[in-house]
C-alpha positions as CSV (number, residue, x, y, z in Angstrom):
1,X,0.0,-0.2,0.1
2,X,1.4,3.7,-0.8
3,X,0.7,6.4,1.5
4,X,-0.8,9.6,-0.5
5,X,-1.4,7.1,-4.0
6,X,-3.5,4.2,-3.0
7,X,-7.0,4.7,-1.7
8,X,-7.2,3.2,1.5
9,X,-10.2,1.1,3.2
10,X,-10.7,1.0,6.9
11,X,-9.6,-2.7,7.2
12,X,-6.1,-1.2,5.0
13,X,-5.6,1.2,8.0
14,X,-6.2,-1.6,10.6
15,X,-4.0,-4.3,8.5
16,X,-0.9,-1.2,8.5
17,X,-1.5,-0.9,12.3
18,X,-0.8,-4.7,12.7
19,X,1.8,-4.4,10.0
20,X,3.2,-0.9,9.5
21,X,5.7,-1.9,6.9
22,X,2.7,-3.0,4.4
23,X,2.4,1.1,3.7
24,X,5.5,3.0,2.1
25,X,5.9,6.2,0.1
26,X,6.5,5.7,-3.6
27,X,8.5,8.0,-5.9
28,X,5.1,9.6,-6.9
29,X,4.4,10.4,-3.2
30,X,7.7,11.7,-2.4
31,X,7.4,13.8,-5.4
32,X,3.9,15.1,-4.3
33,X,5.2,15.7,-1.1
34,X,8.7,17.8,-2.1
35,X,6.6,20.0,-4.4
36,X,4.3,20.8,-2.1
37,X,7.0,22.1,0.5
38,X,8.7,24.1,-2.1
39,X,5.6,26.1,-3.1
40,X,5.3,26.8,0.9
41,X,9.1,28.0,0.6
42,X,8.2,30.0,-2.4
43,X,5.4,31.9,-0.5
44,X,7.6,32.5,2.4
45,X,9.9,34.2,-0.2
46,X,7.3,36.3,-1.5
47,X,5.9,39.3,0.0
48,X,2.4,37.8,0.2
49,X,0.6,37.6,3.3
50,X,-0.8,33.7,3.4
51,X,-2.6,32.5,6.4
52,X,-0.7,29.8,8.6
53,X,2.3,30.4,6.7
54,X,3.9,33.7,7.7
55,X,0.7,34.7,9.8
56,X,-0.3,34.1,13.2
57,X,-3.3,31.7,13.9
58,X,-7.2,31.6,14.4
59,X,-7.8,35.3,15.6
60,X,-4.3,36.2,15.1
61,X,-4.8,35.3,11.6
62,X,-4.0,39.3,10.4
63,X,-0.5,39.3,12.3
64,X,2.3,39.0,10.1
65,X,5.2,36.9,10.8
66,X,8.7,37.3,10.0
67,X,10.8,34.4,7.7
68,X,13.3,34.3,10.7
69,X,10.5,34.0,13.4
70,X,8.8,31.0,11.5
71,X,10.4,27.8,13.3
72,X,9.5,29.3,16.3
73,X,5.8,29.9,15.2
74,X,5.4,26.3,14.2
75,X,7.3,25.2,17.6
76,X,5.0,27.6,19.7
77,X,1.9,26.4,17.9
78,X,2.4,22.8,18.7
79,X,3.4,23.4,22.3
80,X,0.3,25.7,22.9
81,X,-2.3,23.3,21.5
82,X,-1.1,20.3,23.6
83,X,-3.6,20.8,26.2
84,X,-5.6,17.6,26.3
85,X,-6.7,15.9,29.4
86,X,-7.8,12.6,30.6
87,X,-6.6,9.0,30.1
88,X,-4.6,8.5,27.4
89,X,-6.0,7.0,24.3
90,X,-5.6,3.2,23.5
91,X,-2.2,3.0,21.8
92,X,-4.1,1.2,18.8
93,X,-6.4,4.6,18.2
94,X,-2.9,6.5,18.7
95,X,-1.2,4.1,15.6
96,X,-4.5,4.8,13.3
97,X,-3.9,8.8,14.0
98,X,-0.7,8.3,12.8
99,X,-1.3,6.3,9.5
100,X,-4.3,8.3,8.7
101,X,-2.2,11.6,9.2
102,X,0.5,10.4,7.1
103,X,-1.8,9.3,4.4
104,X,-3.4,12.9,4.2
105,X,0.1,14.8,4.4
106,X,1.5,12.8,1.8
107,X,-1.1,14.1,-1.1
108,X,1.0,17.0,-1.5
109,X,-1.2,19.9,-0.7
110,X,0.0,20.5,3.3
111,X,3.5,21.7,2.7
112,X,4.7,19.4,5.4
113,X,8.2,18.1,4.6
114,X,9.2,14.5,3.6
115,X,11.7,14.6,6.6
116,X,8.9,14.8,8.6
117,X,6.3,12.5,7.3
118,X,9.5,10.0,7.2
119,X,10.0,10.2,10.7
120,X,6.3,9.5,11.8
121,X,6.5,6.3,9.3
122,X,9.8,5.6,11.1
123,X,8.3,5.8,14.6
124,X,5.2,3.5,13.4
125,X,7.4,0.8,12.1
126,X,9.4,0.9,15.5
127,X,6.4,1.2,17.5
128,X,7.3,4.4,19.0
129,X,3.5,5.6,19.6
130,X,2.7,8.9,21.0
131,X,0.4,9.1,24.1
132,X,-2.7,11.2,23.0
133,X,-5.2,12.3,26.0
134,X,-9.0,11.6,25.0
135,X,-10.3,14.8,25.9
136,X,-9.8,18.6,24.6
137,X,-10.8,18.2,20.8
138,X,-14.0,19.9,19.7
139,X,-14.1,19.1,16.5
140,X,-13.7,22.5,14.7
141,X,-10.3,23.3,13.0
142,X,-9.9,19.6,13.1
143,X,-8.9,17.8,16.5
144,X,-6.3,20.1,17.4
145,X,-5.2,19.3,20.9
146,X,-5.1,15.4,20.4
147,X,-3.4,16.2,17.1
148,X,-0.8,18.5,18.8
149,X,0.1,15.5,21.5
150,X,0.3,13.0,18.7
151,X,3.3,15.4,16.9
152,X,4.9,16.5,20.4
153,X,7.5,13.4,20.0
154,X,8.7,15.0,16.5
155,X,10.2,17.8,18.4
156,X,11.1,15.6,21.5
157,X,8.7,16.5,23.5
158,X,5.5,14.6,25.6
159,X,5.3,10.7,25.8
160,X,5.5,8.0,23.7
161,X,4.3,4.0,24.1
162,X,7.1,1.6,23.5
163,X,5.4,-1.9,24.0
164,X,2.8,-1.9,26.4
165,X,4.9,1.1,28.6
166,X,5.0,4.7,28.6
167,X,8.3,6.8,28.3
168,X,9.2,10.2,28.4
169,X,9.7,11.0,24.3
170,X,13.6,12.6,24.5
171,X,14.6,9.2,26.7
172,X,13.4,6.8,23.5
173,X,14.8,9.1,20.9
174,X,18.0,9.0,22.5
175,X,17.8,5.1,22.9
176,X,17.0,5.1,19.1
177,X,19.7,7.7,18.1
178,X,16.8,9.6,16.8
179,X,16.9,13.7,17.4
180,X,14.1,16.1,17.7
181,X,13.2,17.6,14.4
182,X,12.5,21.5,13.7
183,X,9.5,22.3,11.9
184,X,9.6,24.7,8.9
185,X,6.9,26.9,7.3
186,X,3.4,25.9,8.2
187,X,4.6,22.4,8.9
188,X,2.7,22.9,12.3
189,X,-0.3,24.1,11.0
190,X,-0.6,21.2,8.5
191,X,0.2,18.5,11.5
192,X,-2.3,19.7,14.1
193,X,-5.1,20.6,11.8
194,X,-7.2,17.6,10.8
195,X,-9.9,15.4,11.8
196,X,-7.5,12.1,12.4
197,X,-8.7,11.8,16.3
198,X,-12.4,11.5,15.1
199,X,-11.5,9.2,12.2
200,X,-9.5,7.0,14.4
201,X,-12.5,6.3,16.9
202,X,-14.7,5.9,13.5
203,X,-12.1,3.5,11.7
204,X,-11.7,1.4,15.2
205,X,-15.6,1.6,16.0
206,X,-16.3,0.1,12.7
207,X,-13.8,-2.8,13.1
208,X,-15.8,-3.8,16.5
209,X,-19.1,-2.9,15.0
210,X,-18.9,-4.8,11.9
211,X,-18.3,-8.0,13.8
212,X,-20.9,-7.3,16.4
213,X,-23.7,-6.7,13.4
214,X,-22.7,-10.2,12.6
215,X,-23.1,-11.6,16.2
216,X,-26.2,-9.9,16.8
217,X,-28.1,-11.9,14.2
218,X,-26.3,-15.2,15.3
219,X,-27.1,-14.4,18.9
220,X,-30.7,-13.8,17.8
221,X,-31.1,-17.0,16.0
222,X,-29.8,-18.9,18.9
223,X,-32.4,-17.0,21.1
224,X,-35.3,-18.0,18.3
225,X,-34.0,-21.5,18.4
226,X,-34.3,-21.5,22.2
227,X,-37.6,-19.9,22.6
228,X,-39.0,-22.1,19.4
229,X,-40.0,-18.8,17.3
230,X,-40.9,-19.0,13.2
231,X,-38.7,-18.0,10.9
232,X,-41.4,-17.3,8.4
233,X,-40.8,-13.4,9.1
234,X,-37.2,-13.9,7.2
235,X,-38.5,-15.0,4.3
236,X,-37.3,-13.5,1.3
237,X,-40.7,-12.5,-0.4
238,X,-41.2,-10.2,2.6
239,X,-38.2,-8.5,2.1
240,X,-38.2,-8.2,-1.5
241,X,-41.6,-5.7,-1.3
242,X,-39.6,-3.5,1.4
243,X,-36.1,-3.9,-0.1
244,X,-34.0,-2.2,2.2
245,X,-30.3,-3.8,2.0
246,X,-29.8,-4.1,5.6
247,X,-33.2,-6.0,6.5
248,X,-32.9,-8.0,3.1
249,X,-29.1,-9.1,4.4
250,X,-30.0,-9.8,7.9
251,X,-33.3,-12.2,6.7
252,X,-31.0,-14.0,4.5
253,X,-28.7,-14.4,7.4
254,X,-31.4,-15.6,10.1
255,X,-32.6,-18.4,7.1
256,X,-29.2,-19.5,6.8
257,X,-28.8,-19.6,10.8
258,X,-31.9,-21.7,11.1
259,X,-31.4,-23.8,8.4
260,X,-32.2,-27.8,9.4
261,X,-33.3,-26.9,12.6
262,X,-35.2,-29.5,14.5
263,X,-36.7,-26.9,17.1
264,X,-38.5,-24.8,14.2
265,X,-39.6,-28.0,13.0
266,X,-41.3,-28.6,16.3
267,X,-43.1,-24.9,16.1
268,X,-44.6,-25.6,12.7
269,X,-47.9,-27.1,14.3
270,X,-48.2,-25.3,17.6
271,X,-50.9,-22.9,18.6
272,X,-48.8,-19.8,18.2
273,X,-49.6,-17.0,15.4
274,X,-46.8,-14.4,16.1
275,X,-43.7,-14.0,17.9
276,X,-42.8,-10.9,19.8
277,X,-41.5,-8.2,17.8
278,X,-37.8,-8.9,19.4
279,X,-38.1,-12.1,17.8
280,X,-40.1,-11.5,14.7
281,X,-38.4,-7.7,13.7
282,X,-34.9,-9.0,13.5
283,X,-34.1,-8.1,9.9
284,X,-35.9,-4.5,10.4
285,X,-34.1,-3.8,13.6
286,X,-30.5,-5.3,12.8
287,X,-30.9,-4.2,9.2
288,X,-31.4,-0.4,10.3
289,X,-28.4,-0.6,12.2
290,X,-26.5,-2.5,9.4
291,X,-27.7,0.5,7.1
292,X,-26.0,3.1,9.9
293,X,-23.1,0.9,9.7
294,X,-22.9,1.2,5.7
295,X,-22.9,5.0,6.0
296,X,-20.5,5.2,8.6
297,X,-17.8,3.3,6.3
298,X,-18.7,5.4,3.3
299,X,-18.2,8.5,5.0
300,X,-15.0,7.3,6.9
301,X,-13.2,5.9,4.1
302,X,-13.8,9.3,2.0
303,X,-12.5,11.3,5.0
304,X,-9.6,8.8,4.8
305,X,-8.4,9.6,1.6
306,X,-9.3,13.4,2.1
307,X,-6.8,16.2,2.7
308,X,-8.4,18.0,6.1
309,X,-5.7,20.4,6.8
310,X,-5.9,24.4,6.6
311,X,-4.9,26.4,4.5
312,X,-4.5,24.0,1.5
313,X,-1.6,24.8,-1.0
314,X,-2.4,24.4,-4.6
315,X,0.9,26.2,-6.1
316,X,3.7,28.5,-5.4
317,X,0.8,31.3,-6.3
318,X,-2.6,29.8,-5.1
319,X,-3.7,28.7,-1.6
320,X,-7.2,28.6,-0.3
321,X,-7.8,28.9,3.2
322,X,-11.2,26.9,3.7
323,X,-13.0,24.2,6.4
324,X,-11.6,20.7,5.5
325,X,-10.8,20.3,9.0
326,X,-14.2,20.9,10.2
327,X,-15.7,17.5,11.9
328,X,-19.1,17.8,11.0
329,X,-19.1,15.3,8.4
330,X,-18.2,13.1,10.7
331,X,-19.8,13.8,13.5
332,X,-23.4,13.2,12.1
333,X,-22.6,9.9,11.3
334,X,-21.0,8.7,14.1
335,X,-23.9,9.5,16.3
336,X,-26.0,8.0,14.0
337,X,-23.9,4.5,14.2
338,X,-24.2,5.4,18.0
339,X,-27.6,5.1,18.1
340,X,-27.7,1.9,15.7
341,X,-25.3,0.1,18.1
342,X,-27.5,0.6,21.1
343,X,-30.5,-0.4,19.2
344,X,-29.1,-3.7,18.8
345,X,-28.3,-4.0,22.6
346,X,-31.9,-2.6,23.2
347,X,-33.5,-5.2,21.3
348,X,-31.1,-7.9,22.5
349,X,-32.1,-7.3,26.4
350,X,-35.8,-7.8,25.0
351,X,-34.8,-11.2,23.7
352,X,-33.4,-12.2,26.7
353,X,-36.1,-11.1,29.0
354,X,-38.6,-13.3,26.8
355,X,-36.4,-16.2,27.6
356,X,-36.7,-16.0,31.0
357,X,-40.7,-15.7,31.1
358,X,-41.1,-19.2,31.5
359,X,-43.1,-19.9,28.4
360,X,-43.3,-22.4,25.9
361,X,-41.8,-25.3,27.7
362,X,-38.8,-23.0,29.2
363,X,-38.7,-22.6,32.9
364,X,-39.1,-19.6,34.6
365,X,-35.7,-18.1,34.7
366,X,-34.2,-20.8,32.9
367,X,-34.1,-22.8,36.1
368,X,-36.0,-25.9,37.1
369,X,-35.2,-25.1,40.9
370,X,-36.3,-21.6,41.1
371,X,-37.1,-20.0,44.4
372,X,-34.0,-22.0,46.1
373,X,-31.8,-20.4,43.2
374,X,-32.4,-17.2,41.6
375,X,-31.4,-18.7,38.1
376,X,-30.8,-16.6,35.7
377,X,-33.1,-13.4,37.1
378,X,-30.2,-10.9,37.7
379,X,-27.7,-10.7,34.5
380,X,-30.9,-9.4,32.8
381,X,-30.6,-6.6,35.4
382,X,-26.9,-6.0,34.1
383,X,-28.2,-6.0,30.4
384,X,-30.8,-3.6,31.3
385,X,-28.5,-1.3,33.0
386,X,-26.0,-1.0,30.4
387,X,-28.8,-0.6,27.7
388,X,-30.0,2.4,29.7
389,X,-26.6,3.5,29.8
390,X,-26.4,3.6,26.1
391,X,-29.3,5.3,25.8
392,X,-28.0,8.1,27.9
393,X,-24.8,8.2,25.3
394,X,-26.9,8.3,22.4
395,X,-27.6,12.2,22.8
396,X,-26.2,13.7,19.7
397,X,-22.7,15.4,20.3
398,X,-23.0,17.1,17.1
399,X,-26.3,18.8,18.3
400,X,-24.4,21.3,20.2
401,X,-21.7,23.7,19.5
402,X,-19.6,26.1,21.7
403,X,-17.9,28.9,19.9
404,X,-13.8,29.0,20.3
405,X,-10.9,31.1,19.3
406,X,-12.5,34.1,20.2
407,X,-15.4,33.8,17.7
408,X,-13.0,32.8,14.7
409,X,-14.4,29.1,15.2
410,X,-17.9,30.0,15.8
411,X,-19.5,26.5,14.9
412,X,-17.9,23.6,16.1
413,X,-18.8,19.9,15.3
414,X,-18.1,18.1,19.0
415,X,-17.2,15.1,16.6
416,X,-14.6,13.7,18.7
417,X,-17.1,13.4,21.5
418,X,-19.5,11.7,19.3
419,X,-16.6,9.2,18.3
420,X,-15.5,8.1,22.2
421,X,-19.4,7.7,22.8
422,X,-20.0,5.5,19.7
423,X,-16.9,3.1,21.0
424,X,-18.4,3.2,24.8
425,X,-21.5,2.1,23.5
426,X,-19.9,-0.9,21.4
427,X,-18.1,-2.0,24.6
428,X,-21.5,-1.9,26.3
429,X,-23.1,-4.2,24.0
430,X,-20.4,-6.9,23.9
431,X,-21.8,-7.5,27.4
432,X,-25.5,-7.0,26.3
433,X,-25.0,-9.4,23.7
434,X,-23.0,-12.0,26.0
435,X,-26.0,-11.9,28.6
436,X,-28.2,-12.9,25.7
437,X,-25.9,-15.7,24.5
438,X,-25.6,-17.0,28.0
439,X,-29.6,-17.1,28.4
440,X,-29.7,-18.8,24.8
441,X,-27.6,-21.4,25.3
442,X,-29.3,-22.4,28.5
443,X,-32.4,-22.5,27.0
444,X,-31.5,-24.9,24.3
445,X,-30.6,-27.2,27.3
446,X,-34.1,-27.6,27.7
447,X,-35.1,-28.1,23.9
448,X,-32.8,-31.4,23.8
449,X,-32.8,-33.9,22.1
450,X,-34.1,-31.8,19.2
451,X,-30.9,-30.0,17.6
452,X,-30.4,-27.0,16.1
453,X,-28.7,-25.9,12.8
454,X,-25.3,-26.7,12.3
455,X,-23.9,-23.3,12.9
456,X,-26.0,-22.7,16.1
457,X,-24.7,-26.0,17.6
458,X,-21.3,-25.1,16.5
459,X,-21.5,-21.7,18.3
460,X,-23.5,-23.5,21.3
461,X,-20.3,-25.9,21.6
462,X,-17.8,-22.8,21.8
463,X,-19.9,-21.1,24.1
464,X,-19.8,-24.8,26.8
465,X,-16.4,-24.9,26.2
466,X,-15.9,-21.9,28.6
467,X,-19.2,-22.0,30.3
468,X,-21.3,-25.1,31.6
469,X,-25.0,-25.4,32.0
470,X,-26.5,-23.8,35.2
471,X,-27.8,-26.2,37.3
472,X,-27.6,-24.6,40.7
473,X,-26.8,-20.9,41.4
474,X,-23.1,-20.3,41.0
475,X,-20.9,-17.1,40.2
476,X,-22.6,-16.6,36.8
477,X,-20.9,-12.9,36.5
478,X,-17.7,-15.1,35.9
479,X,-19.7,-16.6,33.2
480,X,-20.7,-13.4,31.8
481,X,-17.0,-12.0,31.5
482,X,-15.8,-15.4,29.8
483,X,-18.5,-15.4,27.0
484,X,-17.7,-11.4,26.7
485,X,-14.1,-12.5,26.6
486,X,-15.0,-14.9,23.6
487,X,-16.7,-11.9,21.8
488,X,-13.6,-9.9,22.1
489,X,-11.4,-12.6,20.8
490,X,-13.9,-13.4,17.7
491,X,-14.2,-16.9,18.9
492,X,-17.9,-17.2,17.6
493,X,-18.6,-18.0,14.1
494,X,-20.7,-15.7,12.6
495,X,-21.0,-16.0,8.7
């Protein structure tokens, strides 16, 4: 893969994250970078006043800076903007930020030197990853504070991850025989303008959301097996006349998961006319969430392959000061995806509740000795708590805007908060689905000797390899954690 030249997918970025040397700069990319740097230098040598190259920043855009002060201007920009607070984001998120930033800078519209970009690539390859605090961006001139922390190590400042430990940058550079860099005209601005903090959360969230969407379908199918519900709501004829792509895909997947089920055969001559919505409307609800995933994927991959700093240098004679750094284009789909992920948990909790009611041959609380034993009563409380927490996280951060920079930045996206909330909801969703999987597997115990479909039996065996059938009360909180670990390790078969 070639930085600045190839069109990258979010999967490509995750692959580079695991194996950084899979992405390089080729001759064409280097020529783009050098030409842009040359254009900036010509602007500096001219008498023209160009924002961010020979002026101050934000409300100080009308303050001219001399050529002699350019290096200090860039240095001051980085250190003054590194004001993030809170816990460090995951090391992987910092790596994604670096990859996305290198790709954008390598397109040759930012004026950042080849030396700086090659240093960032070298840091990725040596696993020297900047420590970035999680809070402080309003997603306006992009992610100013997080990106300032991301590039502090270029100046020998800040902290970096090496392996799973955090060190002072100066110490790590010395050990690797690397000197701090001095930034030239516009380089500081090119480095900290952009949406890479928002984008990194979108990319990481997409990876998790993609698997959880598939898992939610399989989990729903296992619950339907345990409930002995009907597969007729998943028939192709029904979804062809309301042809949303998400619901069509989920309906087809549900039929695949349930093919050959003896439990559903047993349901064919029963007196039930319809199942509750949480069973019957899986294609419509899960499908709507899939549509949101596809929208976020499209927007994130467009952003990934875009130039998002300011100003954009087109030539030695022409630069454009615009708003490509504004995070609104990512904030809205992230908020939409957050709601979509939360809804997967909402409907999952309802299916869990149905399995506890003691209907259609299942014992109450999924235990034959309730009273003395609480059975699975309380895990549903946990599920309900997580569902409600997710609901509170669904307030769209993008609905808010607080003016900054003395009113120069008078509308901001708050997209960084959208991205963080999205990943919080996905983390809660893992545990909600773990509860439903635990209930569904227990429900299947009361349907034996009837067999499930092949893929459901396979997933049942995976779950039972870690969690035994519940006979009497035990520390089932540990069972929930074990199932959540199986989810996080992607052990379940979902396709």
